[in-house]
C-alpha atoms as one frame of an Amber mdcrd trajectory, in Angstrom:
protein
  16.209  46.765 -54.496  16.244  43.032 -53.836  14.659  41.294 -50.867  17.415
  40.459 -48.404  17.517  37.715 -45.798  17.716  40.283 -42.982  14.471  41.855
 -44.183  12.757  38.487 -43.826  14.325  37.920 -40.402  13.112  41.345 -39.294
   9.598  40.688 -40.581   9.370  37.262 -38.890  10.474  38.729 -35.558   7.892
  41.519 -35.737   5.141  39.157 -36.904   5.836  36.722 -34.060   6.202  39.305
 -31.270   3.429  41.594 -32.533   5.334  44.850 -32.102   8.569  46.593 -33.055
   9.949  47.020 -29.539   9.943  43.329 -28.600  11.222  42.340 -32.035  14.064
  44.859 -31.732  15.048  43.365 -28.391  15.037  39.842 -29.870  17.233  40.878
 -32.803  19.440  43.336 -30.927  18.437  46.213 -33.206  16.632  49.512 -32.695
  12.889  49.784 -33.395  13.570  52.522 -35.947  15.992  50.260 -37.844  13.390
  47.488 -37.965  10.696  49.924 -39.076  12.880  51.100 -41.957  13.669  47.519
 -42.981   9.984  46.566 -42.958   9.179  49.604 -45.070  11.801  48.557 -47.625
  10.376  45.031 -47.735   6.836  46.306 -48.274   8.045  48.681 -50.996   9.653
  45.739 -52.760   6.416  43.745 -52.551   4.151  46.661 -53.383   1.704  45.752
 -50.601   1.418  46.033 -46.824   2.327  43.043 -44.686   0.212  44.201 -41.740
  -3.400  45.329 -41.545  -2.645  48.125 -39.069   0.324  50.295 -38.085   0.446
  48.497 -34.718   1.970  45.441 -36.457  -0.196  43.033 -34.471  -2.291  41.649
 -37.318  -0.988  40.264 -40.599  -2.531  40.917 -43.982  -3.208  38.008 -46.337
   0.143  38.686 -48.000   1.813  38.899 -44.592   0.543  35.460 -43.586   1.865
  33.965 -46.804   5.245  35.717 -46.500   5.572  34.587 -42.869   5.106  30.948
 -43.824   7.613  31.172 -46.675  10.129  33.267 -44.738  10.237  30.973 -41.722
  10.921  27.980 -43.945  13.702  29.783 -45.820  15.272  31.135 -42.620  15.285
  27.623 -41.184  17.091  26.369 -44.293  19.473  29.333 -44.361  20.416  29.093
 -40.688  20.949  25.352 -41.038  23.215  25.918 -44.036  25.248  28.534 -42.150
  25.656  26.167 -39.195  26.778  23.368 -41.524  29.393  25.680 -43.052  30.653
  26.710 -39.614  30.843  23.092 -38.458  32.741  22.095 -41.595  35.156  25.011
 -41.161  35.817  23.868 -37.587  36.352  20.290 -38.795  33.218  19.111 -37.010
  30.848  16.575 -38.433  27.652  17.972 -39.874  24.003  17.110 -39.520  22.074
  14.216 -41.014  18.462  15.023 -41.885  16.475  11.811 -41.805  12.797  11.031
 -42.355  11.009   7.730 -41.770   7.472   6.440 -41.833   6.005   6.505 -38.282
   6.077   2.729 -37.803   9.830   2.668 -38.487  10.547   5.930 -36.663   8.929
   4.689 -33.440  10.034   1.043 -33.388  13.313   0.660 -35.259  15.043   4.042
 -35.358  15.570   4.551 -31.587  17.922   1.548 -31.386  19.570   2.341 -34.730
  20.241   5.956 -33.739  21.524   4.956 -30.306  24.003   2.515 -31.849  25.119
   5.045 -34.457  25.642   7.844 -31.923  27.660   5.535 -29.689  30.134   5.278
 -32.588  29.762   8.848 -33.906  28.714  11.116 -31.029  29.812  14.200 -32.999
  27.093  13.779 -35.626  23.805  15.647 -35.200  20.703  13.794 -36.350  17.369
  15.364 -37.191  14.615  12.751 -37.437  11.124  13.448 -38.802   8.202  11.050
 -39.143   5.892  11.370 -42.161   4.178   9.223 -44.754   6.011   7.761 -47.748
   4.722  10.264 -50.318   5.817  13.197 -48.127   9.264  11.660 -47.630   9.784
  11.414 -51.385   8.671  15.041 -51.822  11.097  16.198 -49.123  13.916  14.332
 -50.859  13.071  16.012 -54.150  13.217  19.431 -52.472  16.539  18.537 -50.774
  15.080  19.077 -47.307  16.239  15.682 -46.050  19.309  13.567 -46.780  17.892
  10.090 -46.233  14.386   8.683 -46.291  13.009   5.368 -45.062   9.734   4.800
 -46.858   7.810   2.533 -49.150   8.354   3.316 -52.829   5.563   0.958 -53.841
   3.255   2.905 -56.129   5.605   5.921 -56.222   7.847   6.527 -59.218  11.239
   7.863 -58.115  14.623   8.539 -59.672  16.468   8.288 -56.349  18.888   5.544
 -55.462  16.932   3.048 -53.357  17.887   0.031 -51.300  15.452  -2.485 -49.853
  15.942  -2.729 -46.088  13.167  -5.182 -45.200   9.694  -6.265 -46.214   6.527
  -7.329 -44.407   3.548  -9.387 -45.428   0.170  -7.723 -45.424  -2.430  -9.062
 -43.044  -5.868  -8.366 -41.632  -6.220  -6.918 -38.144  -9.590  -7.666 -36.597
 -11.351  -8.216 -33.270 -11.007 -11.622 -31.666 -14.758 -12.156 -32.046 -14.645
 -11.705 -35.837 -15.781 -14.615 -37.971 -12.772 -13.963 -40.225 -10.591 -15.815
 -37.741 -12.433 -19.052 -38.409 -11.235 -19.055 -42.010  -7.595 -19.105 -40.971
  -5.252 -19.654 -43.902  -8.230 -19.993 -46.242  -9.107 -16.294 -45.971  -9.327
 -14.529 -49.352 -10.187 -11.067 -50.675 -13.834 -11.870 -51.311 -14.313 -12.774
 -47.632 -13.697  -9.101 -46.820 -16.384  -7.644 -49.071 -18.979  -7.416 -46.275
 -16.571  -5.901 -43.739 -16.013  -2.206 -42.987 -12.334  -1.759 -43.704  -9.739
   0.798 -42.674  -7.477   1.394 -45.664  -4.179   3.222 -45.973  -1.739   4.293
 -48.679   0.034   0.950 -48.640  -3.132  -1.070 -49.135  -3.773   1.054 -52.204
  -0.449  -0.104 -53.670  -1.393  -3.810 -53.722  -1.765  -4.559 -57.415  -4.640
  -7.020 -57.070  -7.989  -5.955 -58.604 -10.033  -7.410 -55.733  -7.906  -5.557
 -53.166  -8.081  -2.295 -55.101 -11.877  -2.525 -55.128 -11.862  -3.020 -51.365
  -9.592  -0.025 -50.942 -11.825   2.169 -53.116 -14.924   1.168 -51.103 -13.321
   1.507 -47.649 -15.293   3.815 -45.382 -12.191   5.042 -43.576  -8.692   5.796
 -44.872  -5.725   6.745 -42.683  -2.224   7.964 -43.541  -0.433   6.160 -40.722
  -1.201   2.898 -38.975  -0.488   4.363 -35.517
């Protein structure tokens, strides 16, 4: 017997509520029907998903299955909704991801302008770092990504939207300010730097040494 989507939905409901009765109420099924479905799922897997018969504590396998099942149910339900919307001649959903700096400063105005023209479109916006955005694109979990491809090989179609110069952010009392335009990489050797994934992508040996020696690295500037 194959594992069916309803088995996973049943398991997730029981795992999240902690008992058959509440899960049955959530799904509109009888506790006995859910118990039978769980038994079939466990027989397929060859192991128990719960540590006790009370269904209030997951086994190691149960924890793993819960994580996987919730992700697949999210994808499945989204697909079903897209099909229904298409059948009803409604516009679908755009899944978009952007690096936090873009998501918080640029996207609000962009989305507002877009929705004023296309109020029937549903937009799902996520903020994550560039590497994660590229991974989500590869797994077809998002439709569009706004990220830096610097240092990341990709086969996707890309279009440059804008670019920024790198700079140094420091306290107003720092002696670095006195150097002004004459500041160079070597002037930073004695400073404690905060590096990020973008600073790593600067293909300058002196900068790469600074990045490697940085005492603190962060994924997002914010």
